[in-house]
LOVEXNU-995758 format. One record per residue (C-alpha): x, y, z; residue in three letters. Coordinates in nm, 4 decimals, always signed. Each point is the difference from the previous one (the first is absolute). Example, Ala and Ser with C-alpha at 12.3 -4.5 7.8 and 13.67 -1.06 7.14 Angstrom:
REM residues 2
+----------+----------+----------+--------+
!       xx !       yy !       zz ! residu !
+----------+----------+----------+--------+
!  +1.2300 !  -0.4500 !  +0.7800 !    ALA !
!  +0.1370 !  +0.3440 !  -0.0660 !    SER !
+----------+----------+----------+--------+
This chain:
REM residues 255
+----------+----------+----------+--------+
!       xx !       yy !       zz ! residu !
+----------+----------+----------+--------+
!  +0.0010 !  -0.0124 !  -0.0044 !    MET !
!  +0.0958 !  +0.3584 !  -0.0965 !    SER !
!  -0.1414 !  +0.1316 !  +0.3163 !    VAL !
!  -0.0144 !  -0.2023 !  +0.3237 !    GLU !
!  -0.1965 !  +0.0265 !  +0.3333 !    LEU !
!  +0.1100 !  -0.1239 !  +0.3308 !    THR !
!  -0.2157 !  +0.0175 !  +0.2975 !    LEU !
!  +0.1826 !  -0.0755 !  +0.3381 !    ALA !
!  -0.1835 !  +0.1379 !  +0.3187 !    GLY !
!  +0.0265 !  +0.3665 !  +0.0219 !    ASP !
!  +0.1716 !  +0.0499 !  -0.3526 !    LEU !
!  -0.1267 !  -0.0263 !  -0.3411 !    ALA !
!  +0.2978 !  +0.0134 !  -0.2497 !    GLU !
!  -0.0627 !  +0.0943 !  -0.3689 !    LEU !
!  +0.3182 !  -0.0734 !  -0.2006 !    ARG !
!  +0.0415 !  +0.0803 !  -0.3687 !    LEU !
!  +0.1721 !  -0.2854 !  -0.1297 !    ASN !
!  +0.1078 !  +0.0423 !  -0.3681 !    ARG !
!  +0.3846 !  +0.0827 !  +0.0422 !    PRO !
!  +0.0812 !  -0.0483 !  -0.3473 !    ALA !
!  -0.2064 !  +0.2718 !  -0.1120 !    LYS !
!  +0.1008 !  +0.2206 !  +0.2886 !    LEU !
!  -0.3320 !  -0.0896 !  +0.1249 !    ASN !
!  -0.1859 !  +0.2272 !  -0.2732 !    ALA !
!  -0.3700 !  -0.0310 !  +0.0212 !    LEU !
!  -0.2158 !  -0.1947 !  -0.2008 !    THR !
!  -0.3854 !  -0.0175 !  -0.0315 !    ALA !
!  -0.0298 !  -0.3250 !  +0.1730 !    GLU !
!  +0.2393 !  +0.1639 !  +0.2695 !    MET !
!  -0.2282 !  +0.3083 !  +0.0378 !    VAL !
!  -0.3123 !  -0.2410 !  +0.0342 !    ALA !
!  +0.1931 !  -0.2030 !  +0.2556 !    ASP !
!  +0.0781 !  +0.2799 !  +0.1825 !    LEU !
!  -0.3451 !  +0.1169 !  +0.0425 !    GLN !
!  -0.1486 !  -0.3573 !  +0.0518 !    ALA !
!  +0.2632 !  -0.0179 !  +0.3095 !    TYR !
!  -0.0936 !  +0.3045 !  +0.1595 !    CYS !
!  -0.3267 !  -0.1204 !  +0.0216 !    ARG !
!  +0.1234 !  -0.3091 !  +0.1735 !    THR !
!  +0.2034 !  +0.2147 !  +0.2374 !    ILE !
!  -0.2820 !  +0.1979 !  +0.1041 !    GLU !
!  -0.1922 !  -0.2549 !  +0.1269 !    HIS !
!  +0.3072 !  -0.1583 !  +0.1320 !    SER !
!  +0.1048 !  -0.0272 !  +0.3795 !    ASP !
!  +0.3191 !  +0.2408 !  -0.1037 !    ALA !
!  +0.0854 !  +0.2875 !  +0.1631 !    ARG !
!  +0.2419 !  +0.1238 !  -0.2320 !    VAL !
!  +0.1216 !  -0.0580 !  -0.3333 !    VAL !
!  +0.3554 !  -0.0064 !  -0.1530 !    LEU !
!  +0.0698 !  +0.0870 !  -0.3568 !    LEU !
!  +0.2753 !  -0.1509 !  -0.1417 !    THR !
!  +0.1964 !  -0.1303 !  -0.3416 !    ALA !
!  +0.2208 !  -0.2648 !  -0.0796 !    ALA !
!  +0.3257 !  +0.0588 !  -0.1905 !    GLY !
!  +0.1923 !  +0.3432 !  -0.0608 !    LYS !
!  -0.2696 !  +0.2149 !  -0.0938 !    SER !
!  -0.3209 !  +0.0996 !  +0.2148 !    PHE !
!  -0.2063 !  +0.0429 !  -0.3039 !    CYS !
!  +0.0845 !  +0.1806 !  -0.3504 !    ALA !
!  -0.3623 !  +0.1165 !  -0.0431 !    GLY !
!  -0.2417 !  -0.1556 !  -0.2524 !    GLY !
!  +0.1435 !  -0.2497 !  -0.2697 !    ASP !
!  +0.0220 !  +0.2214 !  -0.3071 !    ILE !
!  -0.0849 !  -0.3481 !  -0.1817 !    GLU !
!  -0.3124 !  -0.0319 !  +0.1915 !    ALA !
!  -0.1628 !  +0.3466 !  -0.1465 !    TRP !
!  +0.1961 !  +0.1414 !  -0.2757 !    ALA !
!  -0.1937 !  -0.1796 !  -0.2933 !    ASP !
!  -0.3427 !  +0.0813 !  +0.1792 !    ARG !
!  -0.2383 !  +0.2387 !  -0.1818 !    THR !
!  -0.0232 !  +0.3316 !  +0.1914 !    PRO !
!  -0.3527 !  -0.0867 !  +0.0794 !    GLU !
!  +0.1225 !  -0.3321 !  +0.1614 !    ALA !
!  +0.2848 !  +0.1690 !  +0.1614 !    PHE !
!  -0.2106 !  +0.2327 !  +0.1709 !    GLY !
!  -0.3160 !  -0.2121 !  +0.0836 !    ARG !
!  +0.1967 !  -0.3206 !  +0.1266 !    PHE !
!  +0.3875 !  +0.0630 !  +0.0586 !    TRP !
!  -0.0571 !  +0.3383 !  +0.1718 !    VAL !
!  -0.3267 !  -0.0776 !  +0.1903 !    ARG !
!  +0.0769 !  -0.3275 !  +0.1101 !    GLU !
!  +0.3365 !  +0.1194 !  +0.1394 !    GLY !
!  -0.1601 !  +0.2430 !  +0.1849 !    HIS !
!  -0.2635 !  -0.2551 !  +0.1334 !    ALA !
!  +0.3321 !  -0.2160 !  +0.1227 !    ALA !
!  +0.1616 !  +0.2901 !  +0.1673 !    LEU !
!  -0.2768 !  +0.1502 !  +0.1644 !    ASP !
!  -0.0972 !  -0.3119 !  +0.1403 !    ALA !
!  +0.3555 !  -0.0316 !  +0.1510 !    LEU !
!  +0.0020 !  +0.3928 !  +0.1455 !    ALA !
!  -0.3346 !  -0.0659 !  +0.1492 !    ARG !
!  +0.0686 !  -0.3326 !  +0.1684 !    LEU !
!  -0.1345 !  +0.0516 !  +0.3534 !    ARG !
!  +0.3192 !  -0.1427 !  +0.1202 !    GLN !
!  +0.3550 !  +0.2120 !  -0.0202 !    PRO !
!  +0.2095 !  -0.0817 !  -0.2656 !    VAL !
!  +0.4081 !  +0.0325 !  -0.0215 !    ILE !
!  +0.1549 !  -0.0073 !  -0.3096 !    ALA !
!  +0.3835 !  -0.1546 !  +0.0049 !    LEU !
!  +0.2054 !  +0.1534 !  -0.2931 !    LEU !
!  +0.2911 !  -0.2278 !  -0.0265 !    GLU !
!  +0.0323 !  +0.1083 !  -0.3553 !    GLY !
!  -0.0687 !  +0.2591 !  -0.2473 !    HIS !
!  -0.3412 !  +0.1402 !  -0.0299 !    THR !
!  -0.1170 !  +0.1770 !  -0.2666 !    LEU !
!  -0.3169 !  +0.0994 !  -0.2256 !    GLY !
!  -0.3187 !  -0.2104 !  +0.1224 !    GLY !
!  +0.2642 !  -0.1610 !  +0.2389 !    GLY !
!  -0.0043 !  +0.3301 !  +0.1940 !    LEU !
!  -0.3816 !  +0.0494 !  -0.0424 !    GLU !
!  -0.0220 !  -0.3659 !  +0.1641 !    LEU !
!  +0.2270 !  +0.1384 !  +0.2842 !    ALA !
!  -0.1570 !  +0.2987 !  +0.0633 !    ALA !
!  -0.3258 !  -0.1937 !  +0.1004 !    CYS !
!  +0.1757 !  -0.1142 !  +0.2966 !    ALA !
!  -0.0195 !  +0.1742 !  +0.3565 !    ASP !
!  +0.3837 !  -0.0343 !  +0.0216 !    LEU !
!  +0.2851 !  -0.0236 !  -0.2368 !    ARG !
!  +0.3366 !  -0.1468 !  +0.1172 !    ILE !
!  +0.2970 !  +0.0136 !  -0.2817 !    ALA !
!  +0.3117 !  -0.1429 !  +0.0369 !    GLU !
!  +0.2822 !  +0.2427 !  -0.1065 !    ALA !
!  +0.0688 !  -0.1145 !  -0.3695 !    HIS !
!  -0.3439 !  +0.0520 !  -0.1102 !    VAL !
!  -0.1225 !  +0.2397 !  -0.2465 !    LYS !
!  -0.3613 !  +0.1451 !  -0.0418 !    LEU !
!  -0.1540 !  +0.1782 !  -0.2856 !    GLY !
!  -0.2611 !  +0.0616 !  -0.2601 !    GLN !
!  +0.1067 !  -0.0286 !  -0.3450 !    PRO !
!  -0.3064 !  -0.0455 !  -0.1774 !    GLU !
!  +0.0210 !  +0.3452 !  -0.2129 !    THR !
!  +0.3288 !  -0.1367 !  -0.1449 !    GLY !
!  -0.2199 !  -0.2483 !  -0.1665 !    LEU !
!  -0.2867 !  +0.2379 !  -0.1123 !    GLY !
!  -0.2203 !  -0.1200 !  +0.2604 !    ILE !
!  -0.1376 !  +0.1215 !  +0.3365 !    ILE !
!  +0.0566 !  -0.1323 !  +0.3487 !    PRO !
!  -0.3548 !  -0.1353 !  -0.0224 !    GLY !
!  -0.0694 !  -0.2485 !  +0.3232 !    TRP !
!  -0.0094 !  +0.3087 !  +0.2106 !    SER !
!  +0.3328 !  +0.1569 !  -0.0573 !    GLY !
!  -0.1494 !  +0.3436 !  -0.0508 !    THR !
!  -0.2709 !  -0.0890 !  +0.2739 !    GLN !
!  +0.1008 !  -0.1514 !  +0.3124 !    ARG !
!  +0.4023 !  +0.0258 !  -0.0340 !    ALA !
!  -0.0912 !  +0.3843 !  +0.0191 !    VAL !
!  -0.1867 !  -0.0586 !  +0.3010 !    ARG !
!  +0.2312 !  -0.2202 !  +0.1664 !    ARG !
!  +0.3362 !  +0.1540 !  -0.1234 !    PHE !
!  -0.0828 !  +0.3735 !  -0.0928 !    GLY !
!  -0.0575 !  +0.1642 !  -0.3244 !    ALA !
!  +0.3380 !  +0.1007 !  -0.0473 !    GLN !
!  +0.1633 !  -0.3456 !  +0.0076 !    ALA !
!  -0.2345 !  -0.1318 !  -0.2254 !    ALA !
!  +0.0746 !  +0.2676 !  -0.2327 !    ARG !
!  +0.3625 !  -0.0700 !  +0.0165 !    ARG !
!  -0.0251 !  -0.3539 !  -0.0804 !    MET !
!  -0.2853 !  +0.0103 !  -0.2705 !    ALA !
!  +0.0707 !  +0.3216 !  -0.1515 !    LEU !
!  +0.3738 !  +0.0170 !  +0.0377 !    MET !
!  +0.0977 !  -0.3911 !  -0.0213 !    GLY !
!  +0.1698 !  +0.0493 !  +0.3291 !    GLU !
!  +0.0903 !  -0.3286 !  +0.1767 !    VAL !
!  +0.0911 !  +0.0517 !  +0.3592 !    PHE !
!  +0.2255 !  -0.2359 !  +0.2216 !    GLU !
!  -0.1150 !  -0.1046 !  +0.3347 !    ALA !
!  +0.1191 !  +0.2735 !  +0.1911 !    GLU !
!  -0.1092 !  +0.2568 !  -0.2055 !    GLU !
!  -0.3644 !  -0.1812 !  -0.0199 !    ALA !
!  -0.0002 !  +0.0205 !  +0.3654 !    LYS !
!  +0.0488 !  +0.3713 !  +0.0245 !    ALA !
!  -0.2613 !  +0.0292 !  -0.2633 !    LEU !
!  -0.2491 !  -0.2342 !  +0.1803 !    GLY !
!  -0.0056 !  -0.2800 !  -0.2444 !    LEU !
!  +0.1365 !  -0.2336 !  +0.2837 !    VAL !
!  -0.0045 !  -0.0124 !  +0.3721 !    ASP !
!  +0.3087 !  -0.2094 !  +0.0784 !    GLN !
!  +0.2805 !  -0.0532 !  -0.1991 !    VAL !
!  +0.2483 !  -0.2943 !  +0.1441 !    VAL !
!  +0.3159 !  -0.1608 !  -0.0953 !    PRO !
!  -0.0454 !  -0.2464 !  -0.3103 !    THR !
!  -0.0549 !  -0.3424 !  +0.1287 !    GLY !
!  -0.1940 !  +0.1467 !  +0.3295 !    GLN !
!  -0.3138 !  +0.0654 !  -0.1170 !    GLY !
!  -0.1522 !  -0.3429 !  +0.0822 !    ARG !
!  +0.0858 !  +0.0558 !  +0.3531 !    SER !
!  -0.1242 !  +0.3825 !  +0.0152 !    ALA !
!  -0.3444 !  -0.0928 !  -0.1711 !    ALA !
!  -0.0130 !  -0.2884 !  +0.2923 !    GLN !
!  +0.0445 !  +0.2732 !  +0.2248 !    ALA !
!  -0.2478 !  +0.2108 !  -0.1332 !    ALA !
!  -0.2702 !  -0.2800 !  -0.0043 !    VAL !
!  +0.0527 !  -0.0606 !  +0.3790 !    ALA !
!  -0.0476 !  +0.3824 !  +0.0510 !    ARG !
!  -0.3254 !  -0.0297 !  -0.1601 !    VAL !
!  -0.1489 !  -0.3199 !  +0.1481 !    THR !
!  +0.1222 !  +0.1193 !  +0.3643 !    ALA !
!  -0.2502 !  +0.3008 !  -0.0428 !    ARG !
!  -0.3989 !  -0.0471 !  +0.0199 !    GLY !
!  -0.1328 !  -0.2011 !  -0.2924 !    ALA !
!  -0.3439 !  +0.1713 !  +0.0005 !    ARG !
!  +0.1575 !  +0.3554 !  +0.0324 !    ALA !
!  +0.2528 !  -0.0500 !  -0.2262 !    SER !
!  -0.2756 !  -0.1154 !  -0.2842 !    GLU !
!  -0.2234 !  +0.3279 !  +0.1031 !    LEU !
!  +0.3050 !  +0.1801 !  -0.0291 !    THR !
!  +0.1143 !  -0.0626 !  -0.3285 !    LYS !
!  -0.3509 !  +0.0297 !  -0.1109 !    MET !
!  -0.0203 !  +0.3614 !  +0.1225 !    MET !
!  +0.3141 !  +0.1002 !  -0.1224 !    ILE !
!  -0.0813 !  -0.1280 !  -0.3641 !    ASN !
!  -0.2947 !  +0.2112 !  +0.0157 !    ALA !
!  +0.1754 !  +0.2970 !  +0.0892 !    ALA !
!  +0.2264 !  -0.0683 !  -0.2679 !    GLU !
!  -0.2886 !  -0.0410 !  -0.2394 !    GLY !
!  +0.0634 !  -0.3576 !  -0.0542 !    GLU !
!  -0.3480 !  -0.1293 !  +0.0685 !    GLU !
!  -0.1872 !  +0.2570 !  +0.1901 !    THR !
!  -0.3476 !  -0.1114 !  -0.1199 !    GLY !
!  +0.0512 !  -0.3805 !  +0.0988 !    ARG !
!  +0.1746 !  +0.1162 !  +0.3153 !    VAL !
!  -0.2814 !  +0.1747 !  +0.1337 !    ILE !
!  -0.2976 !  -0.2075 !  -0.0915 !    GLU !
!  +0.2110 !  -0.2978 !  +0.1369 !    SER !
!  +0.0477 !  +0.1850 !  +0.3367 !    LEU !
!  -0.3738 !  +0.0988 !  +0.0047 !    ALA !
!  -0.1139 !  -0.3408 !  -0.1129 !    GLY !
!  +0.1864 !  -0.1431 !  +0.3154 !    ALA !
!  -0.1421 !  +0.2445 !  +0.2198 !    LEU !
!  -0.3612 !  -0.0597 !  -0.1039 !    ALA !
!  +0.0458 !  -0.3754 !  -0.0074 !    ALA !
!  +0.0617 !  +0.0236 !  +0.3751 !    GLY !
!  -0.3008 !  +0.1677 !  +0.0856 !    THR !
!  -0.3437 !  -0.1084 !  +0.1579 !    GLU !
!  -0.1869 !  +0.1606 !  -0.2941 !    GLU !
!  +0.1585 !  -0.2774 !  -0.2496 !    LEU !
!  -0.0712 !  -0.2767 !  +0.2347 !    ALA !
!  -0.3663 !  +0.0889 !  +0.0113 !    GLN !
!  -0.0375 !  +0.0487 !  -0.3589 !    GLY !
!  +0.1151 !  -0.3285 !  -0.0679 !    LEU !
!  -0.2095 !  -0.1577 !  +0.2359 !    GLU !
!  -0.3121 !  +0.2355 !  -0.1616 !    LYS !
!  +0.1203 !  -0.1467 !  -0.3311 !    PHE !
!  +0.0124 !  -0.3530 !  +0.1171 !    ARG !
!  -0.3066 !  -0.0332 !  +0.1463 !    ALA !
!  -0.1439 !  +0.1222 !  -0.3270 !    LYS !
!  +0.1901 !  -0.2755 !  -0.1840 !    LYS !
!  -0.1372 !  -0.2711 !  +0.2508 !    ALA !
!  -0.2105 !  -0.2732 !  -0.1963 !    PRO !
!  -0.3610 !  +0.0036 !  +0.1507 !    GLU !
!  -0.0763 !  -0.3162 !  +0.1877 !    CYS !
!  -0.3042 !  -0.2272 !  +0.0309 !    GLY !
!  -0.2781 !  -0.0988 !  -0.2634 !    GLY !
!  -0.3310 !  +0.1329 !  -0.0409 !    LYS !
!  -0.2587 !  -0.0193 !  +0.2923 !    THR !
+----------+----------+----------+--------+
């Protein structure tokens, strides 16, 4: 499998596993990401670790997967389905930690932007080279990336073609922590431990509210929280009791 999911206690690990192609994303990988996010959402996992095999975290969308599509198919399917998968990752109720042990470019950076925390090894480079190919950063590289990294960093990468090394990326807010090469996994494990040491429900609710403040999913968060409050009231219990009473079959025959 080019995308793998491992569930072990409090931890869900999503791993890109296409190292020979620098973990470039295919349509099948995008579909798997979205499906796995649904599995994670309904699991007992407290935190998600996003990782990748090989020397690259992700080189973006596989050019062979989209280059020959018609403009209509490109917009309808490649872009929209990519958005759906990355949105599902960004909106998971569990905190997501991205471990960047290799270069993170294009759609790979858009993928990493979905995480709540990004840990990069010192040799890693990050950028959005899409405009050099004559295409836009279409998986929220002009939207979520701006909200999470700031407009100027997005401009420098997408308009000027700048590629940032890990320390500069940290100064710009693209990553949260830089560690020596080879120490990324231990740093990620420490971050996982910090998350799981805190209140599970409080962390989940806090993430939802931060996402809402950021404009990530305001409508869904508001209705989710309000729905949970309504579901705990006596009014709902009374309403359900009345509904079931009306639906109950009548007993007895004619007299």
